[in-house]
C-alpha positions in Angstrom: 0.0 0.0 0.0 1.3 3.4 -1.0 2.1 5.8 1.9 -0.4 8.5 2.8 0.5 11.8 1.2 0.8 14.8 3.5 1.2 18.5 2.7 2.1 21.2 5.1 1.3 24.8 4.1 3.4 27.1 6.2 3.0 30.8 7.1 0.1 31.5 4.8 -3.0 33.8 5.2 -5.9 31.4 5.5 -9.5 32.7 4.6 -11.7 31.1 7.3 -15.5 31.3 7.3 -17.2 31.7 10.7 -20.7 30.3 11.5 -22.3 33.4 9.9 -20.3 33.1 6.7 -18.1 36.0 7.5 -14.6 35.5 6.2 -11.6 36.2 8.5 -7.9 36.3 7.5 -5.8 34.0 9.7 -2.0 33.8 9.7 -1.5 30.1 10.3 -0.2 26.8 9.1 -2.4 24.1 7.6 -1.7 20.3 7.4 -3.3 18.0 4.9 -3.1 14.2 5.5 -4.4 12.1 2.6 -7.3 14.1 1.3 -8.4 15.7 4.6 -7.4 19.0 6.4 -6.3 17.6 9.7 -4.8 20.6 11.6 -4.8 24.4 11.5 -2.6 26.3 13.9 0.4 28.6 14.5 3.0 25.8 14.8 2.6 22.5 13.0 5.4 20.0 12.5 5.7 17.9 9.4 4.4 14.4 10.3 7.1 12.6 8.2 10.2 13.2 6.1 8.0 12.6 3.0 5.6 15.5 3.8 5.5 18.1 1.1 6.2 21.5 2.7 5.1 24.6 0.9 6.2 28.1 2.1 3.1 30.2 1.9 4.6 33.5 3.0 2.8 36.3 1.2 0.2 33.8 -0.2 -3.5 33.7 0.4 -5.0 30.3 1.0 -8.6 30.0 -0.1 -11.0 27.2 -0.3 -11.3 25.9 -3.8 -14.0 27.5 -6.0 -17.2 25.6 -6.7 -18.6 26.0 -10.2 -22.3 24.9 -10.2 -23.0 24.9 -13.9 -20.6 24.1 -16.7 -20.7 22.3 -20.1 -17.1 21.0 -19.9 -17.1 19.1 -23.3 -17.2 22.3 -25.4 -13.5 23.3 -25.5 -13.1 22.9 -29.2 -15.9 25.4 -29.8 -14.0 28.2 -28.0 -14.0 31.5 -29.9 -17.1 30.8 -31.9 -19.6 32.7 -29.9 -18.0 36.1 -29.3 -21.0 38.0 -30.9 -23.7 35.4 -30.5 -27.0 35.5 -28.7 -28.8 32.5 -27.1 -30.6 31.6 -30.3 -27.3 31.6 -32.2 -25.7 29.4 -29.6 -28.1 26.5 -30.0 -27.1 25.5 -33.6 -23.6 26.9 -33.5 -22.7 25.5 -30.1 -24.9 23.1 -28.3 -26.2 21.1 -31.4 -22.7 20.8 -32.9 -22.2 18.1 -30.3 -23.5 15.9 -33.1 -20.1 16.4 -34.8 -18.1 15.2 -31.9 -16.8 11.6 -31.8 -16.2 10.0 -28.4 -12.6 10.8 -28.8 -13.4 14.5 -29.5 -15.5 14.5 -26.3 -12.6 13.1 -24.3 -10.2 15.8 -25.3 -12.8 18.6 -25.0 -13.8 17.4 -21.5 -10.2 17.1 -20.4 -9.4 20.5 -21.7 -12.4 22.0 -19.9 -11.5 20.3 -16.7 -7.9 21.4 -16.8 -8.9 25.0 -17.6 -11.1 24.9 -14.6 -8.4 23.6 -12.3 -6.0 26.2 -13.7 -8.4 28.9 -12.5 -8.9 27.5 -9.0 -12.1 25.6 -9.5 -11.8 22.4 -7.5 -15.5 21.2 -7.8 -17.7 21.5 -10.8 -21.3 20.5 -11.7 -20.9 19.2 -15.3 -24.2 19.4 -17.2 -23.1 16.8 -19.7 -25.5 17.4 -22.6 -23.5 15.6 -25.4 -24.9 12.1 -24.9 -25.0 10.9 -28.5 -23.9 7.4 -27.5 -23.0 5.5 -24.4 -19.3 5.9 -25.4 -19.6 9.7 -25.5 -20.5 9.7 -21.7 -17.9 7.1 -20.7 -15.3 9.1 -22.6 -16.3 12.2 -20.7 -16.2 10.5 -17.3 -12.7 9.0 -18.2 -11.4 12.5 -19.1 -12.9 14.0 -15.9 -11.2 11.3 -13.8 -7.9 11.9 -15.5 -7.9 15.6 -14.9 -8.0 15.3 -11.1 -11.0 17.6 -10.6 -13.9 17.0 -8.2 -17.2 16.7 -10.1 -20.8 16.0 -10.2 -21.0 14.4 -13.7 -24.7 15.1 -14.5 -25.7 12.5 -17.0 -28.0 14.1 -19.5 -30.7 12.7 -21.8 -29.8 14.9 -24.8 -31.9 16.4 -27.5 -30.0 15.0 -30.6 -29.9 16.1 -34.2 -31.4 13.6 -36.5 -30.6 15.6 -39.7 -29.0 19.0 -40.4 -30.5 19.2 -43.9 -33.4 19.4 -43.5 -33.0 20.3 -39.8 -34.7 17.7 -37.6 -34.4 16.7 -34.0 -34.4 13.0 -33.0 -37.9 11.8 -32.1 -36.8 9.9 -29.0 -35.6 12.0 -26.1 -34.8 9.0 -23.9 -34.0 5.9 -25.9 -33.6 2.6 -24.1 -29.8 2.7 -24.1 -29.9 6.0 -22.1 -32.0 4.4 -19.4 -29.8 1.4 -19.3 -26.6 3.4 -19.1 -28.0 5.6 -16.3 -28.7 2.5 -14.2 -25.2 1.1 -15.0 -23.3 4.3 -14.1 -25.3 4.7 -10.9 -24.3 1.3 -9.8 -20.6 2.0 -10.5 -20.2 5.4 -9.1 -18.3 7.2 -7.7 -15.5 7.4 -10.2 -12.0 8.9 -10.1 -11.0 7.7 -6.6 -14.3 9.0 -5.2 -14.0 12.5 -6.6 -16.7 12.1 -9.3 -20.3 11.5 -8.3 -23.1 10.8 -10.7 -25.7 13.5 -11.0 -28.6 13.8 -13.5 -29.3 16.7 -15.9 -32.8 17.0 -17.2 -34.4 19.5 -19.6 -37.4 17.5 -20.8 -40.1 19.4 -19.1 -42.3 19.1 -22.3 -42.8 15.4 -21.4 -46.0 14.1 -19.8 -46.3 14.4 -16.0 -46.3 10.7 -15.4 -43.0 10.3 -17.3 -41.3 13.1 -15.5 -42.5 11.9 -12.0 -41.4 8.3 -12.9 -38.0 9.4 -14.1 -37.3 11.6 -11.0 -38.3 8.7 -8.7 -36.1 6.3 -10.6 -33.1 8.7 -10.5 -33.5 9.2 -6.7 -34.0 5.5 -6.2 -30.6 4.9 -7.9 -28.9 7.0 -5.2 -28.3 10.0 -7.4 -28.1 13.1 -5.1 -28.2 16.0 -7.5 -30.6 16.8 -10.3 -29.9 19.9 -12.4 -31.9 21.7 -15.1 -31.8 24.9 -17.2 -34.5 27.4 -16.3 -35.1 30.9 -17.4 -38.1 32.9 -18.5 -37.7 34.9 -21.7 -38.7 35.1 -25.3 -36.5 32.1 -26.3 -37.0 29.7 -23.4 -40.7 30.6 -22.8 -42.4 32.0 -19.7 -43.5 28.8 -17.9 -42.0 28.2 -14.4 -40.1 25.0 -14.0 -40.0 25.6 -10.3 -43.8 25.7 -10.1 -44.0 22.6 -12.3 -41.7 20.5 -10.1 -43.5 21.8 -7.0 -46.9 20.9 -8.4 -45.5 17.4 -9.2 -44.2 17.0 -5.6 -40.6 16.8 -7.0 -39.1 20.1 -5.7 -36.6 19.0 -3.0 -33.1 19.9 -1.7 -31.4 17.9 -4.5 -32.7 20.3 -7.2 -30.3 22.8 -8.8 -31.7 25.2 -11.5 -29.2 26.9 -13.8 -29.8 30.6 -14.5 -33.3 31.3 -13.2 -33.4 34.6 -15.0 -36.8 36.1 -14.7 -37.8 33.8 -11.9 -41.1 34.7 -10.3 -41.3 35.9 -6.7 -43.2 32.8 -5.9 -40.4 30.7 -7.4 -38.0 32.2 -4.8 -40.3 31.3 -2.0 -40.7 27.7 -3.2 -37.0 27.3 -3.7 -36.1 28.6 -0.3 -38.8 26.4 1.3 -37.4 23.3 -0.4 -33.8 24.3 0.2 -33.3 24.0 -3.6 -30.7 26.2 -5.3 -29.9 28.1 -8.4 -26.6 28.7 -10.4 -26.1 32.1 -11.9 -23.7 32.4 -14.9 -23.3 36.1 -15.4 -21.0 36.0 -18.4 -23.4 34.1 -20.7 -26.6 35.5 -19.2 -25.5 39.2 -19.8 -24.3 38.5 -23.3 -27.1 36.4 -24.6 -30.1 38.4 -23.4 -31.2 35.7 -20.9 -32.0 38.4 -18.4 -30.4 39.9 -15.3 -28.4 37.5 -13.1 -30.5 36.6 -10.0 -27.7 35.8 -7.6 -27.9 39.2 -5.8 -31.7 39.5 -6.0 -32.7 39.8 -2.4 -35.2 37.0 -2.5 -32.8 34.7 -4.3 -29.5 35.4 -2.8 -29.6 32.8 -0.1 -30.2 30.0 -2.6 -27.7 31.2 -5.2 -24.3 30.1 -6.4 -22.1 30.7 -9.5 -21.3 28.8 -12.6 -19.3 29.4 -15.8 -21.8 27.8 -18.2 -20.0 27.8 -21.6 -16.2 28.3 -21.6 -16.7 28.1 -25.3 -18.2 31.5 -25.0 -16.4 33.2 -22.1 -13.7 32.8 -19.5 -13.8 29.5 -17.6 -13.1 30.9 -14.1 -15.3 31.7 -11.2 -13.2 34.8 -10.5 -14.7 36.4 -13.5 -18.2 35.4 -12.5 -17.8 36.8 -9.0 -16.7 40.1 -10.4 -19.3 40.4 -13.1 -22.1 39.4 -10.8 -21.1 41.9 -8.1 -20.5 44.9 -10.4 -23.7 44.2 -12.4 -25.7 44.1 -9.2 -24.1 47.3 -8.0 -24.7 49.0 -11.3 -28.4 48.0 -11.3 -28.8 49.2 -7.8 -27.1 52.5 -8.5 -28.8 53.4 -11.7 -32.1 54.6 -10.3 -30.2 57.0 -8.1 -28.2 58.3 -11.0 -31.3 58.8 -13.1 -33.0 60.7 -10.3 -29.9 63.0 -10.0 -29.1 61.5 -6.6 -26.4 59.2 -5.2 -26.7 56.1 -3.0 -25.4 56.4 0.6 -23.8 52.9 0.7 -22.7 50.3 -1.8 -25.4 47.7 -2.4 -23.4 44.4 -2.1 -20.0 43.4 -0.7 -16.9 41.5 -2.0 -17.6 39.0 0.8 -21.0 38.3 -0.7 -19.5 37.6 -4.1 -16.7 35.5 -2.6 -19.2 33.3 -0.7 -21.2 32.7 -3.9 -18.1 31.1 -5.4 -17.2 29.1 -2.3 -19.4 28.1 0.6 -22.7 28.8 -1.1 -21.7 26.8 -4.1 -20.8 23.9 -1.9 -24.2 24.1 -0.2 -25.9 24.2 -3.6 -24.5 20.8 -4.4 -25.2 19.3 -1.0 -21.6 19.3 0.0 -21.4 22.2 2.5 -20.1 19.9 5.2 -17.2 18.7 2.9 -16.0 21.6 0.8 -16.4 25.3 0.3 -14.6 26.5 3.4 -11.4 25.8 5.2 -11.9 23.7 8.4 -10.4 20.7 10.1 -12.1 17.6 8.9 -13.1 19.0 5.5 -11.7 17.8 2.2 -8.5 19.3 1.1 -9.6 21.5 -1.9 -7.4 24.6 -1.7 -6.2 27.5 -3.9 -3.0 29.5 -3.2 -2.8 33.0 -4.5 0.4 35.0 -4.9 -0.3 38.1 -2.7 2.8 39.9 -4.2 1.9 39.6 -7.8 1.5 42.9 -9.8 -2.3 42.5 -9.6 -2.6 41.6 -5.9 0.2 43.4 -4.2 -1.0 45.8 -1.4 -4.6 44.7 -2.0 -3.8 41.3 -0.5 -2.2 42.9 2.6 -5.2 45.2 3.1 -8.2 42.9 2.3 -7.5 39.4 0.9 -11.1 38.8 0.0 -11.2 42.1 -2.0 -7.9 41.2 -3.6 -9.4 37.9 -4.9 -12.8 39.3 -6.0 -11.7 42.5 -7.6 -8.0 42.2 -8.5 -7.0 38.5 -9.1 -6.9 36.6 -12.3 -5.9 33.1 -13.2 -2.2 34.1 -13.5 -2.2 35.0 -9.7 -3.1 31.4 -8.8 0.1 29.7 -7.7 -1.1 26.3 -6.5 -4.3 24.3 -6.7 -4.9 21.2 -4.5 -7.8 18.9 -5.2 -8.6 16.1 -2.8 -5.2 16.4 -1.3 -3.3 16.2 -4.6 -1.4 19.1 -6.1 -2.8 19.7 -9.6 -1.1 23.1 -10.2 2.2 24.3 -8.8 4.3 27.4 -9.4 1.6 28.8 -11.6 1.7 25.8 -14.0 -0.7 22.8 -14.4 0.8 19.5 -13.5 0.8 16.7 -16.1 -2.2 14.4 -16.0 -2.2 10.6 -16.3 -4.6 9.2 -18.9 -5.9 5.8 -17.9 -6.3 4.7 -21.5 -2.6 5.4 -22.2 -1.0 4.7 -18.9 1.3 7.7 -19.3 1.6 11.4 -18.3 0.4 14.2 -20.6 1.6 17.8 -20.2 -0.9 20.6 -21.0 0.9 21.2 -24.4 0.1 17.6 -25.4 -3.5 18.1 -24.6 -3.6 21.4 -26.5 -2.1 19.7 -29.5 -4.9 17.1 -29.5 -7.5 19.8 -29.0 -6.4 21.7 -32.0 -6.4 18.7 -34.2 -9.9 17.8 -33.0 -11.1 21.4 -33.5 -9.8 21.5 -37.1 -11.9 18.5 -38.0 -15.0 19.7 -36.2 -14.7 23.2 -37.8 -14.4 21.6 -41.3 -17.6 19.6 -40.7 -19.4 22.6 -39.2 -18.4 24.7 -42.2 -20.6 22.5 -44.4 -23.7 23.1 -42.4 -26.4 25.8 -43.1 -26.5 27.5 -39.8 -29.2 29.9 -40.8 -31.5 27.0 -41.8 -30.5 25.4 -38.5 -31.5 28.6 -36.6 -34.9 28.6 -38.2 -35.2 24.9 -37.5 -34.3 25.5 -33.8 -37.0 28.2 -33.6 -39.6 25.7 -35.0 -38.5 22.9 -32.7 -38.6 25.2 -29.6 -41.8 26.8 -30.7 -40.2 30.3 -30.6 -42.5 33.0 -32.0 -40.5 34.9 -34.7 -42.5 38.1 -33.8 -40.6 38.1 -30.5 -37.2 38.4 -32.2 -36.6 42.0 -33.1 -33.7 44.1 -34.5 -34.5 46.9 -32.1 -37.2 48.4 -29.9 
């Protein structure tokens, strides 16, 4: 049996949450044994000569960030959506999963996971909506395990393209093999040395009530602890409330996680809070694609909110960006009525601590793991991020207010070290090599990038043959989107 790994972080500034979620900076040492934080204190000795000792002088030690909504397979699509709205994204992004082979999915998933780790995300909810075959999902799980990240891999019955010309969706939303694989994966989980738990992603709210109720009961009966769905109310996605629907079916429970929730009704907020269900705001995509204002700082939604990246194909893949965008968007929305009235607000509307908590402890609670991750405490899993407090971006800010330094000043390049489940996945500002189970050898990031570029070239060549305008119109027909609601201007 291999010896238990231990890591001693010395002389760092730890960000510690108290019982009211206030964050205090504590100068201390921290010991990790195996995958658990075992000791925090002013003077800790290395338990063995094999202990990895890291000098954390002038470094901020944060709990790892929790990303509660992400489509990790989409790496090869990065750069395609710089000027796209939601309706453009469906054919150009989501539906081009039909062009991905299982091998493409493997590299896309691995690239997405490694980008997340690079940016300090240690736990991610992966809404894996690329399930064109059983092998597509097993390839994604294999890549996730290889990356070293912690994940809820949310197995997703996927709306598949039957034909691009003419544009047609597959008639069956949940073919028999999807049901069979769900059962099989549930029996085999967790994966990746326990880091990867099986979740379920569902967007088939158009199905009859008895099918939805039966499916949710089956999923819960399989021991799956997280069910995630897209939900927003707008001209593209419709105005029905998925919260009200699940509540009326008796299915709204604390294992439910809605992504976006833009335009959520006041009664939605009441029902979510009563059920201890949660939402994931993804400010980058929501603000660009006219999904509506992010709800994470809405007073009636804030206590059930968390943050996600959504599509790293469209925007940055780090929670740092989402914290900053969410905070400043909420501040701007609060300030604007004062400005328009020729007045000025007396106080700022939301704090950097509020934003930081959305990306840490509130994200952990949203996925039912508040007792395990999301904050630094003895007995919790060792998911940690070390920031360089003397970088050009963070110097002085880190000394004055470490939380403000992270939320308003930090970027990915300021992240020196990332530890996931007690394993160092990034050190000295550089991702560590990953071991691919299929190959039995280590791959550096540059190797992964080479494979991604080859995969992208083939996918782009295939995508170039498609009539995206016809696909856009086909998407509108399939989703019953009223063309009268799509305007050039008001």
